C-alpha positions as a printed NumPy array, in Angstrom:
array([[ -0.001,  -0.018,   0.016],
       [  1.44 ,   3.408,  -0.992],
       [  2.224,   6.114,   1.545],
       [ -0.46 ,   8.305,   0.079],
       [ -3.09 ,   5.574,   0.373],
       [ -2.115,   4.746,   3.944],
       [ -2.318,   8.399,   5.01 ],
       [ -5.655,   8.761,   3.241],
       [ -7.207,   5.901,   5.194],
       [ -5.694,   7.185,   8.446],
       [ -7.433,  10.532,   7.748],
       [-10.913,   9.134,   7.025],
       [-11.546,   7.474,  10.413],
       [-10.42 ,  10.402,  12.625],
       [-12.29 ,  12.849,  10.411],
       [-15.578,  10.932,  10.732],
       [-15.054,  10.453,  14.45 ],
       [-14.52 ,  14.168,  15.098],
       [-17.372,  15.102,  12.73 ],
       [-19.826,  12.865,  14.586],
       [-18.571,  13.942,  18.023],
       [-18.746,  17.661,  17.294],
       [-22.164,  17.403,  15.647],
       [-23.519,  15.447,  18.602],
       [-22.063,  17.866,  21.131],
       [-23.063,  21.215,  19.52 ],
       [-26.221,  20.218,  17.672],
       [-27.745,  17.746,  20.177],
       [-26.191,  17.697,  23.658],
       [-25.737,  21.431,  24.266],
       [-29.136,  22.51 ,  22.885],
       [-30.901,  19.792,  24.913],
       [-28.824,  20.093,  28.05 ],
       [-27.587,  23.696,  28.386],
       [-26.101,  22.954,  31.826],
       [-23.364,  20.974,  30.09 ],
       [-21.872,  24.283,  28.849],
       [-20.925,  25.107,  32.444],
       [-18.541,  22.095,  32.375],
       [-17.432,  22.095,  28.766],
       [-15.45 ,  25.224,  27.793],
       [-17.241,  27.51 ,  30.317],
       [-14.997,  30.394,  29.275],
       [-17.01 ,  30.714,  26.023],
       [-20.535,  30.365,  27.456],
       [-21.277,  34.046,  26.776],
       [-19.794,  33.795,  23.282],
       [-22.003,  30.803,  22.433],
       [-25.05 ,  32.707,  23.624],
       [-24.215,  35.858,  21.66 ],
       [-23.095,  34.295,  18.376],
       [-25.164,  31.142,  18.369],
       [-26.044,  31.244,  14.644],
       [-22.467,  31.712,  13.546],
       [-21.127,  28.985,  15.842],
       [-23.815,  26.436,  14.846],
       [-23.399,  27.355,  11.171],
       [-19.649,  26.826,  11.395],
       [-20.033,  23.527,  13.279],
       [-22.83 ,  22.109,  11.086],
       [-21.147,  23.02 ,   7.756],
       [-17.739,  22.028,   9.094],
       [-19.082,  18.617,  10.102],
       [-20.355,  18.025,   6.564],
       [-16.974,  19.138,   5.132],
       [-15.064,  16.916,   7.503],
       [-17.146,  13.924,   6.483],
       [-17.231,  14.538,   2.717],
       [-13.675,  15.78 ,   2.133],
       [-11.729,  12.579,   2.966],
       [-14.464,  10.5  ,   1.321],
       [-14.012,  12.266,  -1.992],
       [-10.296,  11.443,  -2.017],
       [-11.132,   7.748,  -2.341],
       [ -9.581,   6.222,  -5.453],
       [-12.853,   4.77 ,  -6.698],
       [-14.356,   8.24 ,  -6.831],
       [-11.281,  10.033,  -8.276],
       [-10.656,   7.516, -11.035],
       [-14.107,   7.775, -12.418],
       [-15.304,   4.187, -12.771],
       [-16.004,   2.339, -16.001],
       [-19.51 ,   3.588, -16.524],
       [-19.073,   7.103, -15.175],
       [-21.183,   6.385, -12.094],
       [-18.377,   7.172,  -9.673],
       [-17.269,  10.275, -11.565],
       [-20.761,  11.726, -11.271],
       [-20.809,  10.841,  -7.574],
       [-17.358,  12.408,  -7.146],
       [-18.681,  15.632,  -8.687],
       [-21.821,  15.627,  -6.505],
       [-19.937,  14.975,  -3.323],
       [-17.359,  17.568,  -4.313],
       [-20.077,  20.178,  -4.863],
       [-21.59 ,  19.483,  -1.457],
       [-18.145,  19.642,   0.097],
       [-17.357,  22.987,  -1.592],
       [-20.6  ,  24.521,  -0.315],
       [-19.908,  23.226,   3.179],
       [-16.409,  24.625,   3.213],
       [-17.499,  28.014,   1.923],
       [-20.17 ,  28.317,   4.621],
       [-18.034,  26.997,   7.445],
       [-14.949,  29.062,   6.562],
       [-17.028,  32.291,   6.31 ],
       [-18.445,  31.743,   9.789],
       [-14.974,  30.731,  11.037],
       [-13.463,  33.973,   9.833],
       [-16.187,  35.927,  11.705],
       [-15.784,  33.888,  14.849],
       [-12.022,  34.241,  14.886],
       [-12.539,  37.795,  16.214],
       [-14.712,  36.512,  19.084],
       [-13.077,  33.309,  20.191],
       [-11.611,  32.832,  23.681],
       [ -8.245,  34.766,  23.934],
       [ -6.885,  32.988,  26.995],
       [ -5.173,  34.825,  29.805],
       [ -1.732,  35.514,  28.334],
       [ -0.527,  38.877,  26.89 ],
       [ -1.306,  39.16 ,  23.137],
       [ -3.599,  36.118,  23.402],
       [ -6.227,  37.872,  21.305],
       [ -3.68 ,  38.618,  18.577],
       [ -2.418,  35.02 ,  18.538],
       [ -5.788,  33.265,  18.374],
       [ -7.481,  35.699,  16.031],
       [ -4.633,  36.033,  13.546],
       [ -4.195,  32.275,  13.413],
       [ -7.82 ,  31.29 ,  12.976],
       [ -8.512,  34.108,  10.526],
       [ -5.547,  33.008,   8.436],
       [ -6.843,  29.424,   8.487],
       [-10.247,  30.594,   7.249],
       [ -8.617,  32.495,   4.383],
       [ -6.378,  29.525,   3.478],
       [ -9.389,  27.248,   3.57 ],
       [-11.352,  29.479,   1.176],
       [ -8.407,  30.359,  -1.096],
       [ -7.418,  26.707,  -1.645],
       [-11.036,  25.796,  -2.357],
       [-11.27 ,  28.559,  -4.959],
       [ -7.951,  27.429,  -6.526],
       [ -9.153,  23.811,  -6.726],
       [-12.496,  24.687,  -8.272],
       [-10.904,  27.04 , -10.789],
       [ -8.286,  24.445, -11.751],
       [-11.016,  22.029, -12.843],
       [-13.919,  24.268, -13.906],
       [-11.887,  26.837, -15.857],
       [ -8.519,  25.362, -16.697],
       [ -9.451,  21.66 , -16.865],
       [ -6.183,  20.858, -15.089],
       [ -6.781,  17.681, -13.087],
       [ -3.319,  17.639, -11.489],
       [ -3.647,  21.182, -10.195],
       [ -7.174,  20.437,  -9.06 ],
       [ -5.918,  17.343,  -7.182],
       [ -3.06 ,  19.335,  -5.596],
       [ -5.297,  22.107,  -4.219],
       [ -7.995,  19.73 ,  -3.086],
       [ -5.514,  17.663,  -1.081],
       [ -4.266,  20.873,   0.57 ],
       [ -7.825,  22.04 ,   1.163],
       [ -8.796,  18.753,   2.787],
       [ -5.727,  19.052,   4.981],
       [ -7.061,  22.428,   6.119],
       [-10.366,  20.739,   6.865],
       [ -8.554,  18.008,   8.759],
       [ -7.02 ,  20.666,  11.026],
       [-10.244,  20.255,  13.037],
       [ -8.78 ,  16.91 ,  14.171],
       [ -5.367,  18.5  ,  14.995],
       [ -7.099,  21.28 ,  16.896],
       [ -9.146,  18.824,  19.023],
       [ -6.056,  16.809,  19.783],
       [ -4.146,  19.935,  20.793],
       [ -7.112,  21.034,  22.883],
       [ -7.123,  17.698,  24.712],
       [ -3.363,  17.972,  25.392],
       [ -3.52 ,  21.447,  26.956],
       [ -6.522,  20.429,  29.089],
       [ -4.614,  17.363,  30.312],
       [ -1.64 ,  19.613,  31.135],
       [ -3.883,  21.929,  33.182],
       [ -2.707,  24.961,  31.199],
       [ -5.765,  25.568,  29.057],
       [ -6.061,  29.342,  29.729],
       [ -2.364,  29.905,  29.065],
       [ -1.896,  27.673,  26.011],
       [ -5.233,  27.878,  24.152],
       [ -4.28 ,  30.98 ,  22.087],
       [ -1.336,  29.084,  20.581],
       [ -3.793,  26.647,  18.985],
       [ -4.729,  29.542,  16.629],
       [ -1.59 ,  28.536,  14.734],
       [ -0.466,  25.155,  16.079],
       [ -3.954,  23.714,  15.535],
       [ -3.698,  23.862,  11.735],
       [ -0.199,  24.69 ,  10.369],
       [  1.14 ,  21.161,  10.867],
       [ -1.893,  19.662,   9.11 ],
       [ -1.66 ,  21.989,   6.086],
       [  2.139,  21.557,   5.89 ],
       [  1.724,  17.798,   5.71 ],
       [ -1.053,  18.262,   3.132],
       [  1.208,  20.32 ,   0.899],
       [  3.93 ,  17.646,   1.064],
       [  1.449,  14.866,   0.242],
       [ -0.101,  16.875,  -2.571],
       [  3.324,  17.541,  -4.148],
       [  4.231,  13.867,  -3.839],
       [  0.918,  12.729,  -5.302],
       [  1.052,  15.07 ,  -8.303],
       [  4.718,  14.179,  -8.924],
       [  3.744,  10.508,  -8.912],
       [  0.949,  11.158, -11.407],
       [  3.452,  12.922, -13.643],
       [  5.828,   9.954, -13.571],
       [  3.017,   7.549, -14.396],
       [  1.805,   9.741, -17.265],
       [  5.312,  10.026, -18.637],
       [  5.764,   6.262, -18.479],
       [  2.523,   5.757, -20.402],
       [  3.693,   7.964, -23.298],
       [  5.831,   6.008, -25.795],
       [  9.244,   7.402, -26.59 ],
       [ 10.198,   8.162, -30.236],
       [ 12.501,   5.119, -30.216],
       [  9.639,   2.914, -29.061],
       [  7.417,   4.22 , -31.856],
       [ 10.086,   3.383, -34.41 ],
       [ 10.319,  -0.17 , -33.074],
       [  6.544,  -0.597, -33.34 ],
       [  6.42 ,   0.554, -36.989],
       [  9.149,  -1.835, -38.085]])
């Protein structure tokens, strides 16, 4: 199994797990049992009450994106299938994913100015600059991916930007892992602002490396499939 394929499968399970967990928490548990908010992230209780639509919009759309993004990287969808069934499904899933990312990223950019700043100096600058940058990267890579296919018909560039974009989506998993670590360390108020950058930069950096490797591999396979002039001469003899 290739490195790309192993990583892809390792991404799918955590993405679905976080998607289900966050949807259940924010869309079911907290609305039905408001008292839970006093025990889960009580520092943002007032923020949740004030910006409820933006938070729920970000969570709901982000959950859809987190579920659909890794799914659409599956080889059976990307390669198209013999009868075109999977290619149509790939496009449909991709369209739903694109809408979900656009909605979630827009709300995320807005909420980056209202998220919990922690208790350290310049905490507001750290958390807001980091999360706002992530929202912009998330949207910009989506636009680049859509343009590459819809306008330029460049599948390799489309694949590159979609892998990077899904890695930005997957930063939700990195962020939750980092959140768990700082809670376990008992330094939540002091360390939370650093997640504004540390919660997504590693994920996107890995995504860029995987995207470059994947596209380079496609280029080698395409080159191998094109006969050389010498081979053509041999065939015509």
